[in-house]
KERO-634188 format. One record per residue (C-alpha): x, y, z; residue in three letters. Coordinates in Angstrom, 2 decimals, padded with zeros to 5 digits, m for minus. Last residue first. Layout:
BEGIN
<site c1="X" c2="Y" c3="Z" r="ALA"/>
...
END
This chain:
BEGIN
<site c1="m018.50" c2="025.04" c3="m037.22" r="LEU"/>
<site c1="m015.31" c2="024.87" c3="m038.88" r="ASN"/>
<site c1="m014.53" c2="021.64" c3="m037.36" r="LEU"/>
<site c1="m011.18" c2="023.18" c3="m035.82" r="SER"/>
<site c1="m013.17" c2="026.14" c3="m034.72" r="ALA"/>
<site c1="m015.97" c2="023.99" c3="m033.21" r="ASN"/>
<site c1="m013.31" c2="022.11" c3="m031.12" r="ILE"/>
<site c1="m011.94" c2="025.44" c3="m029.89" r="GLU"/>
<site c1="m014.71" c2="026.78" c3="m028.98" r="GLU"/>
<site c1="m015.83" c2="023.71" c3="m027.02" r="GLN"/>
<site c1="m012.35" c2="023.71" c3="m025.36" r="THR"/>
<site c1="m012.95" c2="027.48" c3="m024.25" r="LYS"/>
<site c1="m016.59" c2="026.52" c3="m022.86" r="ARG"/>
<site c1="m015.13" c2="023.56" c3="m020.77" r="ILE"/>
<site c1="m012.39" c2="025.63" c3="m019.69" r="ASN"/>
<site c1="m014.88" c2="028.50" c3="m018.33" r="SER"/>
<site c1="m017.16" c2="026.04" c3="m016.80" r="ASP"/>
<site c1="m014.28" c2="024.52" c3="m014.91" r="ARG"/>
<site c1="m013.18" c2="028.13" c3="m013.90" r="SER"/>
<site c1="m016.29" c2="028.95" c3="m012.66" r="SER"/>
<site c1="m016.60" c2="025.65" c3="m010.79" r="TRP"/>
<site c1="m013.41" c2="026.33" c3="m008.99" r="ALA"/>
<site c1="m014.22" c2="030.04" c3="m008.30" r="ASP"/>
<site c1="m017.57" c2="029.12" c3="m006.82" r="ASP"/>
<site c1="m016.21" c2="026.35" c3="m004.57" r="TYR"/>
<site c1="m013.36" c2="028.70" c3="m003.16" r="VAL"/>
<site c1="m015.99" c2="031.19" c3="m002.50" r="ASN"/>
<site c1="m018.16" c2="028.87" c3="m000.82" r="LYS"/>
<site c1="m015.36" c2="027.38" c3="001.38" r="LEU"/>
<site c1="m014.45" c2="031.18" c3="002.37" r="THR"/>
<site c1="m018.08" c2="031.72" c3="003.27" r="HIS"/>
<site c1="m018.45" c2="028.31" c3="005.12" r="MET"/>
<site c1="m015.57" c2="028.91" c3="007.50" r="ASP"/>
<site c1="m012.24" c2="027.06" c3="006.78" r="VAL"/>
<site c1="m011.35" c2="024.25" c3="009.66" r="SER"/>
<site c1="m007.71" c2="024.40" c3="010.25" r="THR"/>
<site c1="m007.48" c2="022.36" c3="013.29" r="TYR"/>
<site c1="m009.90" c2="019.65" c3="012.17" r="ILE"/>
<site c1="m007.57" c2="018.94" c3="009.02" r="GLN"/>
<site c1="m004.52" c2="019.47" c3="011.25" r="THR"/>
<site c1="m005.27" c2="016.37" c3="013.59" r="THR"/>
<site c1="m006.35" c2="014.59" c3="010.53" r="SER"/>
<site c1="m002.94" c2="015.27" c3="009.20" r="LEU"/>
<site c1="m001.19" c2="013.18" c3="011.99" r="ASN"/>
<site c1="002.11" c2="013.84" c3="013.81" r="SER"/>
<site c1="001.17" c2="017.72" c3="014.23" r="HIS"/>
<site c1="004.12" c2="020.15" c3="014.35" r="GLY"/>
<site c1="002.46" c2="023.14" c3="013.51" r="LEU"/>
<site c1="004.57" c2="024.18" c3="010.62" r="LEU"/>
<site c1="004.52" c2="020.54" c3="009.27" r="GLN"/>
<site c1="000.81" c2="020.13" c3="009.26" r="GLN"/>
<site c1="000.69" c2="023.77" c3="007.45" r="ILE"/>
<site c1="002.86" c2="022.22" c3="004.82" r="ALA"/>
<site c1="000.73" c2="019.27" c3="004.62" r="ARG"/>
<site c1="m002.34" c2="021.46" c3="004.29" r="ILE"/>
<site c1="m001.23" c2="023.10" c3="001.46" r="ASP"/>
<site c1="m000.98" c2="027.05" c3="001.67" r="VAL"/>
<site c1="m003.68" c2="028.74" c3="m000.27" r="GLY"/>
<site c1="m004.48" c2="031.88" c3="001.30" r="ASN"/>
<site c1="m007.48" c2="030.31" c3="003.24" r="LYS"/>
<site c1="m005.29" c2="027.81" c3="004.65" r="LEU"/>
<site c1="m002.48" c2="030.02" c3="005.72" r="LEU"/>
<site c1="m005.72" c2="032.10" c3="007.60" r="HIS"/>
<site c1="m006.74" c2="028.94" c3="009.35" r="THR"/>
<site c1="m003.19" c2="027.87" c3="010.56" r="ALA"/>
<site c1="m002.50" c2="031.34" c3="012.41" r="PHE"/>
<site c1="m005.88" c2="031.65" c3="013.56" r="SER"/>
<site c1="m005.58" c2="028.19" c3="015.12" r="HIS"/>
<site c1="m002.15" c2="028.95" c3="016.87" r="ARG"/>
<site c1="m003.96" c2="032.57" c3="018.19" r="MET"/>
<site c1="m006.77" c2="030.92" c3="019.21" r="VAL"/>
<site c1="m004.59" c2="028.48" c3="021.03" r="HIS"/>
<site c1="m002.64" c2="031.38" c3="022.54" r="PRO"/>
<site c1="m006.11" c2="032.43" c3="024.12" r="THR"/>
<site c1="m008.80" c2="034.75" c3="023.08" r="VAL"/>
<site c1="m012.38" c2="034.55" c3="024.01" r="LYS"/>
<site c1="m014.53" c2="036.70" c3="021.46" r="LYS"/>
<site c1="m015.56" c2="040.09" c3="022.47" r="THR"/>
<site c1="m012.53" c2="041.83" c3="020.97" r="ILE"/>
<site c1="m012.39" c2="045.51" c3="021.82" r="GLY"/>
<site c1="m008.82" c2="045.85" c3="021.23" r="ALA"/>
<site c1="m008.25" c2="046.71" c3="024.96" r="ASP"/>
<site c1="m010.17" c2="043.59" c3="026.02" r="LYS"/>
<site c1="m008.02" c2="041.42" c3="023.66" r="ALA"/>
<site c1="m004.93" c2="042.93" c3="024.92" r="TYR"/>
<site c1="m005.89" c2="042.24" c3="028.56" r="ASP"/>
<site c1="m007.14" c2="038.65" c3="027.70" r="LYS"/>
<site c1="m003.53" c2="038.28" c3="025.79" r="ILE"/>
<site c1="m001.87" c2="039.30" c3="028.87" r="MET"/>
<site c1="m003.71" c2="036.68" c3="031.07" r="LEU"/>
<site c1="m002.75" c2="034.02" c3="028.81" r="GLN"/>
<site c1="000.95" c2="034.73" c3="028.58" r="ILE"/>
<site c1="000.94" c2="035.17" c3="032.37" r="TYR"/>
<site c1="m000.60" c2="031.62" c3="032.60" r="ARG"/>
<site c1="002.02" c2="030.10" c3="030.36" r="SER"/>
<site c1="004.65" c2="031.29" c3="032.62" r="SER"/>
<site c1="007.51" c2="033.95" c3="031.87" r="LEU"/>
<site c1="011.09" c2="033.58" c3="032.17" r="THR"/>
<site c1="013.05" c2="035.34" c3="034.83" r="ASN"/>
<site c1="014.67" c2="038.63" c3="034.75" r="GLY"/>
<site c1="012.88" c2="040.62" c3="037.13" r="GLU"/>
<site c1="011.14" c2="042.66" c3="034.59" r="GLN"/>
<site c1="009.76" c2="039.31" c3="033.22" r="SER"/>
<site c1="011.81" c2="037.53" c3="030.15" r="LEU"/>
<site c1="011.15" c2="036.12" c3="026.75" r="PHE"/>
<site c1="014.22" c2="035.34" c3="024.52" r="LEU"/>
<site c1="015.70" c2="032.88" c3="026.76" r="TYR"/>
<site c1="019.66" c2="032.64" c3="026.96" r="GLU"/>
<site c1="019.66" c2="035.18" c3="029.32" r="SER"/>
<site c1="021.84" c2="038.67" c3="029.91" r="ASP"/>
<site c1="019.29" c2="041.40" c3="030.32" r="MET"/>
<site c1="019.25" c2="044.81" c3="028.54" r="ASN"/>
<site c1="015.58" c2="044.86" c3="027.32" r="ARG"/>
<site c1="015.93" c2="047.41" c3="024.99" r="LYS"/>
<site c1="018.32" c2="045.76" c3="022.39" r="GLU"/>
<site c1="016.78" c2="042.45" c3="022.61" r="LEU"/>
<site c1="013.27" c2="044.27" c3="022.12" r="TYR"/>
<site c1="014.31" c2="046.07" c3="019.05" r="GLU"/>
<site c1="015.95" c2="043.01" c3="017.41" r="HIS"/>
<site c1="013.13" c2="040.70" c3="017.97" r="ILE"/>
<site c1="011.04" c2="043.65" c3="016.56" r="LEU"/>
<site c1="012.86" c2="044.01" c3="013.69" r="ASN"/>
<site c1="012.93" c2="039.96" c3="013.21" r="LEU"/>
<site c1="008.74" c2="039.95" c3="013.51" r="THR"/>
<site c1="008.86" c2="042.55" c3="010.57" r="ALA"/>
<site c1="011.01" c2="040.74" c3="008.27" r="ASP"/>
<site c1="008.92" c2="037.40" c3="008.44" r="ASP"/>
<site c1="008.96" c2="034.26" c3="010.43" r="PHE"/>
<site c1="009.34" c2="030.64" c3="009.93" r="ILE"/>
<site c1="008.94" c2="027.50" c3="011.80" r="VAL"/>
<site c1="011.41" c2="024.56" c3="011.97" r="ILE"/>
<site c1="010.47" c2="021.34" c3="013.92" r="ARG"/>
<site c1="011.93" c2="019.34" c3="016.67" r="ASP"/>
<site c1="010.29" c2="016.53" c3="018.57" r="LYS"/>
<site c1="010.63" c2="016.05" c3="022.14" r="GLU"/>
<site c1="007.28" c2="014.56" c3="022.17" r="GLY"/>
<site c1="005.54" c2="017.53" c3="021.97" r="LYS"/>
<site c1="007.82" c2="020.46" c3="020.57" r="GLY"/>
<site c1="011.19" c2="021.51" c3="020.65" r="ARG"/>
<site c1="011.46" c2="024.46" c3="018.38" r="VAL"/>
<site c1="014.05" c2="025.64" c3="015.54" r="ARG"/>
<site c1="013.27" c2="029.13" c3="014.73" r="ILE"/>
<site c1="013.40" c2="030.29" c3="011.09" r="THR"/>
<site c1="014.05" c2="033.84" c3="009.31" r="ARG"/>
<site c1="016.95" c2="032.22" c3="007.39" r="GLU"/>
<site c1="019.42" c2="034.90" c3="008.25" r="GLU"/>
<site c1="018.11" c2="035.21" c3="011.64" r="GLU"/>
<site c1="018.23" c2="031.92" c3="012.83" r="ASP"/>
<site c1="016.43" c2="031.85" c3="016.01" r="ILE"/>
<site c1="017.11" c2="028.87" c3="018.17" r="ALA"/>
<site c1="020.32" c2="030.49" c3="020.02" r="THR"/>
<site c1="017.69" c2="033.07" c3="021.22" r="ILE"/>
<site c1="015.97" c2="030.39" c3="023.32" r="LYS"/>
<site c1="012.31" c2="030.01" c3="023.54" r="LEU"/>
<site c1="010.89" c2="027.89" c3="026.57" r="LYS"/>
<site c1="008.02" c2="030.33" c3="027.01" r="THR"/>
<site c1="007.09" c2="029.87" c3="023.23" r="LEU"/>
<site c1="007.08" c2="026.17" c3="023.30" r="GLU"/>
<site c1="004.68" c2="026.09" c3="026.07" r="SER"/>
<site c1="002.42" c2="029.01" c3="024.41" r="VAL"/>
<site c1="002.29" c2="026.81" c3="021.14" r="ARG"/>
<site c1="003.66" c2="028.52" c3="018.31" r="LEU"/>
<site c1="001.83" c2="028.94" c3="015.38" r="GLY"/>
<site c1="004.75" c2="030.93" c3="013.42" r="THR"/>
<site c1="003.29" c2="034.44" c3="012.59" r="SER"/>
<site c1="000.46" c2="034.46" c3="015.38" r="TYR"/>
<site c1="002.15" c2="033.21" c3="018.38" r="LEU"/>
<site c1="005.20" c2="035.28" c3="017.26" r="LEU"/>
<site c1="003.27" c2="038.32" c3="016.71" r="THR"/>
<site c1="001.50" c2="038.14" c3="020.24" r="LEU"/>
<site c1="004.79" c2="037.66" c3="021.97" r="ILE"/>
<site c1="006.50" c2="040.59" c3="020.14" r="LEU"/>
<site c1="003.75" c2="042.93" c3="021.09" r="LYS"/>
<site c1="004.28" c2="041.62" c3="024.84" r="ASN"/>
<site c1="007.94" c2="042.14" c3="024.68" r="ARG"/>
<site c1="007.38" c2="045.57" c3="023.07" r="LEU"/>
<site c1="004.68" c2="046.46" c3="025.97" r="ARG"/>
<site c1="007.16" c2="044.89" c3="028.64" r="SER"/>
<site c1="010.03" c2="047.27" c3="027.52" r="ILE"/>
<site c1="007.79" c2="050.21" c3="027.81" r="ASN"/>
<site c1="006.65" c2="049.22" c3="031.32" r="GLN"/>
<site c1="010.41" c2="048.69" c3="032.52" r="PRO"/>
<site c1="011.74" c2="052.02" c3="030.92" r="ASN"/>
<site c1="013.65" c2="052.00" c3="027.71" r="SER"/>
<site c1="012.02" c2="055.17" c3="026.08" r="LYS"/>
<site c1="012.41" c2="056.51" c3="022.57" r="GLU"/>
<site c1="010.20" c2="053.69" c3="021.19" r="PRO"/>
<site c1="007.38" c2="055.22" c3="023.21" r="ASP"/>
<site c1="004.53" c2="052.67" c3="023.69" r="TYR"/>
<site c1="001.09" c2="053.32" c3="025.05" r="ASP"/>
<site c1="m000.41" c2="054.15" c3="021.65" r="ASP"/>
<site c1="000.89" c2="050.78" c3="020.33" r="ASP"/>
<site c1="m001.15" c2="049.23" c3="023.04" r="LYS"/>
<site c1="m003.54" c2="047.06" c3="021.03" r="ALA"/>
<site c1="m001.45" c2="046.55" c3="017.97" r="HIS"/>
<site c1="m001.14" c2="043.00" c3="018.23" r="ILE"/>
<site c1="m004.93" c2="042.35" c3="018.97" r="LEU"/>
<site c1="m005.99" c2="045.06" c3="016.31" r="ASP"/>
<site c1="m004.09" c2="043.06" c3="013.81" r="TYR"/>
<site c1="m005.32" c2="039.80" c3="014.88" r="VAL"/>
<site c1="m008.94" c2="041.40" c3="014.80" r="GLU"/>
<site c1="m008.39" c2="042.66" c3="011.22" r="GLN"/>
<site c1="m007.35" c2="039.06" c3="010.11" r="GLU"/>
<site c1="m010.32" c2="037.04" c3="011.56" r="ASN"/>
<site c1="m009.82" c2="035.52" c3="014.93" r="LEU"/>
<site c1="m010.35" c2="031.71" c3="015.27" r="SER"/>
<site c1="m012.21" c2="029.20" c3="017.19" r="LYS"/>
<site c1="m011.65" c2="025.61" c3="017.25" r="PRO"/>
<site c1="m014.35" c2="023.41" c3="015.59" r="LEU"/>
<site c1="m016.17" c2="021.32" c3="018.01" r="SER"/>
<site c1="m016.22" c2="017.76" c3="017.66" r="LYS"/>
<site c1="m018.28" c2="016.21" c3="020.44" r="THR"/>
<site c1="m016.80" c2="012.93" c3="021.96" r="ARG"/>
<site c1="m018.33" c2="009.37" c3="022.13" r="LYS"/>
<site c1="m017.88" c2="007.44" c3="025.32" r="PRO"/>
<site c1="m014.83" c2="005.16" c3="025.48" r="ALA"/>
<site c1="m015.84" c2="001.66" c3="025.92" r="LYS"/>
<site c1="m014.38" c2="m000.34" c3="029.03" r="ILE"/>
<site c1="m015.17" c2="m004.05" c3="029.31" r="GLU"/>
<site c1="m012.10" c2="m004.92" c3="027.48" r="ASP"/>
<site c1="m009.86" c2="m002.99" c3="030.06" r="THR"/>
<site c1="m010.78" c2="m004.87" c3="032.95" r="VAL"/>
<site c1="m007.67" c2="m006.70" c3="033.82" r="ASP"/>
<site c1="m005.93" c2="m004.53" c3="036.36" r="ILE"/>
<site c1="m002.60" c2="m005.00" c3="035.11" r="GLU"/>
<site c1="m001.37" c2="m001.70" c3="036.86" r="SER"/>
<site c1="m000.18" c2="m000.28" c3="033.22" r="PHE"/>
<site c1="m003.22" c2="m001.36" c3="031.62" r="GLU"/>
<site c1="m005.44" c2="m000.17" c3="034.52" r="PHE"/>
<site c1="m003.82" c2="003.40" c3="033.98" r="PHE"/>
<site c1="m004.40" c2="003.24" c3="030.11" r="LYS"/>
<site c1="m007.96" c2="003.11" c3="031.18" r="LYS"/>
<site c1="m008.15" c2="005.68" c3="033.41" r="ILE"/>
<site c1="m006.37" c2="008.19" c3="031.15" r="VAL"/>
<site c1="m008.82" c2="006.89" c3="028.04" r="VAL"/>
<site c1="m011.89" c2="007.36" c3="030.53" r="THR"/>
<site c1="m011.14" c2="010.60" c3="031.82" r="VAL"/>
<site c1="m010.50" c2="012.13" c3="028.48" r="LEU"/>
<site c1="m013.87" c2="010.75" c3="027.49" r="TYR"/>
<site c1="m015.72" c2="012.09" c3="030.06" r="LEU"/>
<site c1="m013.99" c2="015.36" c3="029.76" r="TYR"/>
<site c1="m015.15" c2="015.25" c3="026.21" r="ASN"/>
<site c1="m018.99" c2="015.05" c3="027.01" r="GLN"/>
<site c1="m018.74" c2="017.70" c3="029.20" r="SER"/>
<site c1="m018.61" c2="017.75" c3="033.26" r="VAL"/>
<site c1="m022.14" c2="017.87" c3="034.72" r="GLU"/>
<site c1="m020.49" c2="017.53" c3="038.32" r="LYS"/>
<site c1="m023.62" c2="015.25" c3="039.84" r="ASP"/>
<site c1="m024.93" c2="013.60" c3="036.37" r="ARG"/>
<site c1="m022.07" c2="012.99" c3="034.04" r="LYS"/>
<site c1="m019.25" c2="012.94" c3="036.70" r="LEU"/>
<site c1="m021.10" c2="010.74" c3="039.17" r="TYR"/>
<site c1="m022.20" c2="008.43" c3="035.77" r="GLN"/>
<site c1="m018.50" c2="008.23" c3="035.21" r="LEU"/>
<site c1="m017.78" c2="007.35" c3="038.71" r="TYR"/>
<site c1="m020.38" c2="004.72" c3="038.64" r="LYS"/>
<site c1="m018.79" c2="003.11" c3="035.87" r="LYS"/>
<site c1="m015.28" c2="003.08" c3="037.51" r="PHE"/>
<site c1="m016.83" c2="001.72" c3="040.71" r="SER"/>
<site c1="m018.39" c2="m001.43" c3="038.52" r="ARG"/>
<site c1="m014.80" c2="m001.73" c3="037.13" r="LEU"/>
<site c1="m013.17" c2="m001.52" c3="040.64" r="ILE"/>
<site c1="m015.80" c2="m004.10" c3="041.96" r="ALA"/>
<site c1="m014.61" c2="m006.36" c3="038.91" r="LYS"/>
<site c1="m011.05" c2="m006.07" c3="039.86" r="GLN"/>
<site c1="m011.78" c2="m007.18" c3="043.62" r="SER"/>
<site c1="m012.27" c2="m005.92" c3="047.11" r="ASN"/>
<site c1="m014.20" c2="m002.60" c3="046.55" r="VAL"/>
<site c1="m016.87" c2="m003.09" c3="049.16" r="LYS"/>
<site c1="m017.66" c2="000.22" c3="050.71" r="LYS"/>
<site c1="m016.91" c2="003.14" c3="048.38" r="GLN"/>
<site c1="m015.72" c2="006.30" c3="049.59" r="LYS"/>
<site c1="m012.03" c2="004.97" c3="048.89" r="LEU"/>
<site c1="m012.94" c2="004.57" c3="045.42" r="LEU"/>
<site c1="m013.74" c2="008.43" c3="044.90" r="PHE"/>
<site c1="m010.64" c2="009.35" c3="046.29" r="ASN"/>
<site c1="m008.83" c2="006.96" c3="043.61" r="TYR"/>
<site c1="m010.94" c2="008.67" c3="040.78" r="PHE"/>
<site c1="m009.59" c2="012.08" c3="041.76" r="ASN"/>
<site c1="m006.14" c2="010.94" c3="042.19" r="THR"/>
<site c1="m006.17" c2="009.38" c3="038.69" r="LEU"/>
<site c1="m007.82" c2="012.69" c3="037.02" r="ILE"/>
<site c1="m005.53" c2="015.20" c3="038.79" r="SER"/>
<site c1="m002.38" c2="012.79" c3="037.94" r="LYS"/>
<site c1="m003.24" c2="012.85" c3="034.14" r="TYR"/>
<site c1="m003.99" c2="016.63" c3="034.11" r="THR"/>
<site c1="m000.82" c2="017.33" c3="035.97" r="ARG"/>
<site c1="001.43" c2="015.10" c3="033.67" r="LEU"/>
<site c1="m000.13" c2="016.47" c3="030.35" r="THR"/>
<site c1="000.59" c2="019.96" c3="031.61" r="ASN"/>
<site c1="004.07" c2="019.12" c3="032.33" r="SER"/>
<site c1="004.75" c2="017.62" c3="028.68" r="SER"/>
<site c1="005.21" c2="013.87" c3="028.50" r="TYR"/>
<site c1="008.73" c2="013.32" c3="028.05" r="SER"/>
<site c1="008.75" c2="009.38" c3="028.01" r="GLN"/>
<site c1="010.62" c2="009.95" c3="031.86" r="ILE"/>
<site c1="007.54" c2="011.76" c3="032.84" r="ASP"/>
<site c1="005.15" c2="009.15" c3="031.65" r="MET"/>
<site c1="006.89" c2="006.82" c3="033.45" r="GLU"/>
<site c1="006.69" c2="008.81" c3="036.60" r="LEU"/>
<site c1="003.15" c2="009.27" c3="036.16" r="ILE"/>
<site c1="002.60" c2="005.63" c3="036.02" r="TYR"/>
<site c1="005.06" c2="004.93" c3="039.05" r="ASP"/>
<site c1="002.99" c2="007.75" c3="041.25" r="GLU"/>
<site c1="m000.45" c2="005.96" c3="040.12" r="ILE"/>
<site c1="000.97" c2="002.68" c3="040.99" r="ASN"/>
<site c1="001.68" c2="003.59" c3="044.27" r="GLU"/>
<site c1="m002.08" c2="004.62" c3="044.94" r="GLU"/>
<site c1="m003.19" c2="001.54" c3="043.72" r="PHE"/>
<site c1="m000.47" c2="m000.66" c3="045.69" r="GLU"/>
<site c1="m002.72" c2="m003.96" c3="044.93" r="ILE"/>
<site c1="m002.92" c2="m004.39" c3="048.54" r="GLU"/>
<site c1="m003.19" c2="m001.02" c3="049.41" r="ASP"/>
<site c1="m006.40" c2="m000.81" c3="047.18" r="LEU"/>
<site c1="m007.76" c2="m003.98" c3="049.18" r="TYR"/>
<site c1="m007.21" c2="m002.61" c3="052.36" r="GLU"/>
<site c1="m008.83" c2="000.84" c3="051.37" r="GLN"/>
<site c1="m011.95" c2="m000.94" c3="050.18" r="THR"/>
<site c1="m012.25" c2="m002.78" c3="053.15" r="LEU"/>
<site c1="m012.15" c2="m000.07" c3="055.48" r="THR"/>
<site c1="m009.13" c2="000.74" c3="057.93" r="ILE"/>
<site c1="m010.55" c2="002.44" c3="060.94" r="THR"/>
<site c1="m008.74" c2="005.86" c3="062.17" r="GLU"/>
<site c1="m008.01" c2="005.77" c3="065.66" r="MET"/>
END
């Protein structure tokens, strides 16, 4: 017969495990994404299992002490990143608040490292999208040919609209306004936004829908007629990047960041980019749309060159008016 430890008895008494389920349920009701729900549940379950291995967790103060030991364990034994430690701290602190475990004032989140997101250059994006064009025959409608056309459309839409992969997999045909060349997207927090695409993308949509010959409200389907998973799209992009000879790690997130970065490079206002990406805070967009130093230097030099030219022109006009 399994012996119930002092720790297990105390955690049962404060309904720790049940509170995890209730907390995730509450988040689900508040329309958090399935990815967020899985991440939060995994973090909380791992912490709970760590607690069970501790000998004398019989008070809130002991929970706090074990939490600090858990962070130390993750850092030293598991060698997790600083950003993951930050995430674990935030998730567990929020859970403590929900469970009325009154130790949150003594929890300070560790610093995060701010690494800039990677992006592809314009040529790499072109090579990625057209990686399998030689294998595509527009005259054929066999399943493999349709899949290549679908994948090309996926890559094109990810880059031309900045859609999240979770948004793309749920994209319905009725959300597309062909006349306006816009798509209504249901994003994070169940918030709607409008994204834009070009005529070339519209032509791809028409060609794909005509060839796939399947009745479904969703735009992207497998050969069996099911909606695609985010994992499938991630693996597909990896395969296309390999064929395109791109050595960088390419993901749907990289495509989204490339979309934002290239818009910024081409002079689109950052607040317009914020709206297209569906960011609630401009600060998120500012990190997301980092400009490489070469581009920044060119913009800087152009601005100062224009300034000097205007100063010289103004001085010449003043001199002329004074007959100097």
